[in-house]
C-alpha positions as CSV (number, residue, x, y, z in Angstrom):
1,M,106.4,-55.6,-115.3
2,P,104.0,-58.3,-113.9
3,A,103.8,-61.7,-115.6
4,E,100.7,-62.5,-117.6
5,A,99.0,-65.9,-117.6
6,F,98.4,-67.4,-121.0
7,Y,94.9,-68.5,-120.0
8,D,92.6,-68.3,-117.0
9,M,92.3,-71.8,-115.5
10,S,88.9,-70.9,-114.0
11,K,87.5,-70.8,-117.6
12,M,88.8,-74.3,-118.6
13,Y,86.6,-77.3,-118.8
14,P,87.0,-79.0,-115.5
15,Y,88.4,-82.3,-116.9
16,D,91.0,-80.9,-119.2
17,L,94.6,-81.8,-118.3
18,N,97.2,-79.3,-119.4
19,G,101.0,-79.6,-119.4
20,I,103.7,-77.4,-120.8
21,L,102.0,-77.5,-124.2
22,V,98.5,-76.1,-123.9
23,S,95.7,-78.2,-125.4
24,E,93.6,-75.2,-126.2
25,I,93.1,-73.3,-129.4
26,S,92.1,-69.6,-129.2
27,L,90.2,-68.2,-132.2
28,C,88.9,-64.7,-132.9
29,G,85.6,-64.8,-134.7
30,I,84.1,-61.6,-136.4
31,I,80.4,-60.9,-136.7
32,D,78.9,-59.0,-139.6
33,N,82.2,-58.8,-141.4
34,Y,82.8,-57.8,-144.9
35,P,84.6,-60.0,-147.5
36,I,88.4,-59.8,-147.4
37,R,90.2,-61.6,-150.3
38,R,87.2,-63.8,-151.0
39,R,86.6,-64.6,-147.2
40,A,84.0,-62.9,-145.1
41,V,85.3,-64.2,-141.7
42,P,88.7,-65.2,-140.3
43,Y,90.1,-68.4,-141.7
44,E,92.1,-70.8,-139.5
45,S,94.1,-74.1,-140.1
46,I,94.2,-76.3,-137.1
47,D,96.0,-79.6,-136.3
48,L,94.0,-81.9,-134.2
49,Y,95.1,-85.4,-132.9
50,A,92.6,-88.2,-133.1
51,N,91.4,-89.6,-129.8
52,N,92.5,-86.6,-127.7
53,N,90.7,-84.0,-125.7
54,R,90.9,-80.4,-127.0
55,T,89.2,-77.2,-126.0
56,F,88.5,-74.5,-128.5
57,R,88.1,-71.0,-127.1
58,V,86.5,-68.5,-129.5
59,Y,86.3,-64.8,-128.9
60,V,83.4,-63.0,-130.7
61,K,84.2,-59.5,-131.9
62,T,83.0,-56.9,-134.3
63,P,84.9,-55.9,-137.5
64,N,86.5,-53.1,-135.4
65,L,87.6,-55.8,-132.9
66,D,85.2,-54.6,-130.2
67,V,84.1,-57.4,-128.0
68,V,80.5,-58.7,-128.5
69,N,78.6,-59.5,-125.4
70,V,77.4,-63.1,-125.8
71,A,75.0,-63.2,-122.8
72,G,72.0,-65.2,-123.9
73,A,73.8,-66.3,-127.1
74,T,74.3,-69.8,-128.5
75,G,77.5,-70.9,-130.3
76,V,77.7,-73.9,-132.6
77,F,81.0,-75.5,-133.7
78,S,80.6,-77.8,-136.7
79,I,83.1,-80.1,-138.5
80,K,82.2,-81.6,-141.9
81,V,84.0,-83.8,-144.4
82,T,83.5,-81.0,-147.1
83,K,81.5,-77.8,-147.2
84,D,78.9,-79.6,-149.4
85,S,78.4,-82.4,-146.8
86,S,74.8,-82.7,-145.7
87,S,75.6,-83.1,-142.0
88,P,78.5,-82.5,-139.7
89,V,80.7,-85.4,-138.4
90,I,81.1,-83.4,-135.2
91,R,78.7,-80.7,-133.8
92,K,79.2,-79.0,-130.5
93,S,76.9,-76.4,-128.9
94,T,77.2,-74.1,-126.0
95,A,73.6,-75.0,-125.2
96,V,74.8,-78.5,-124.1
97,P,77.0,-78.3,-121.0
98,S,79.1,-81.3,-122.0
99,E,79.7,-79.9,-125.5
100,G,80.5,-76.3,-124.8
101,A,79.9,-73.2,-122.7
102,I,79.7,-69.5,-122.6
103,G,82.8,-68.4,-120.8
104,S,82.8,-64.7,-119.8
105,P,79.9,-63.2,-121.7
106,D,81.2,-59.6,-121.5
107,A,84.5,-60.9,-123.0
108,G,82.7,-62.5,-125.9
109,E,84.0,-65.9,-124.9
110,L,82.7,-69.3,-126.1
111,F,84.2,-72.8,-125.3
112,F,83.8,-76.0,-127.3
113,Y,85.0,-79.4,-126.0
114,I,86.3,-82.1,-128.3
115,V,86.6,-85.5,-126.5
116,P,88.3,-88.7,-127.8
117,S,85.0,-90.4,-128.7
118,D,84.3,-87.5,-131.2
119,T,87.3,-88.5,-133.4
120,V,87.6,-92.3,-132.7
121,N,85.8,-93.3,-135.9
122,L,86.9,-90.5,-138.2
123,D,89.4,-91.0,-141.1
124,I,92.8,-89.3,-140.8
125,R,92.3,-86.5,-143.3
126,Q,91.5,-82.8,-143.6
127,Y,88.0,-81.6,-142.6
128,V,86.3,-78.2,-142.8
129,F,84.8,-76.4,-139.8
130,D,82.9,-73.2,-138.9
131,V,81.6,-71.5,-135.8
132,K,78.2,-69.9,-135.8
133,V,76.8,-67.7,-133.0
134,T,73.2,-66.8,-132.6
135,L,73.0,-63.7,-130.4
136,S,70.2,-63.0,-127.9
137,S,68.7,-60.6,-130.6
138,G,68.1,-63.7,-132.8
139,K,70.7,-62.7,-135.4
140,T,73.0,-65.5,-136.5
141,Y,76.5,-65.1,-137.8
142,T,79.2,-67.4,-139.1
143,I,82.2,-65.9,-137.3
144,V,85.2,-68.2,-138.1
145,E,85.9,-71.0,-140.6
146,G,88.8,-73.1,-141.7
147,V,90.2,-76.6,-142.0
148,I,91.1,-79.1,-139.3
149,N,93.9,-81.5,-140.1
150,L,93.0,-84.7,-138.2
151,Q,96.3,-86.4,-137.4
152,Q,97.3,-89.8,-136.0
153,N,99.2,-89.9,-132.7
154,V,102.8,-91.0,-132.9
155,G,102.6,-93.6,-130.1
């Protein structure tokens, strides 16, 4: 049985450094989903260390887990203090090369890049986030949401 790679290095942001512990989070986002237990999209809880680089890889799929081709799409990753906050404390878009990218469109792959300057002035606390995708058809979907626990480094 051949060994499988955990991730494809050719899809990584060129300045990420990876060691034994991978600094990437993979999420599966669902378009046009129906509510399940009061939630219409997958919900994730993520730990993020302040002043660190982090890459978020999001796979866009249908409720049947079929891949959505994201050619011509735009993804937006937003972090807010609360859901009711008027503006995000961090906003990343695949339309801005330094913020994010479309990976492999036929694999439904989006990347978002968190850099140390994004979190340097944030309080150590829990934040909320979501990922929205606007497909080439013009339809917009919130595909994944959750909380980010911003943590202080040990050293």
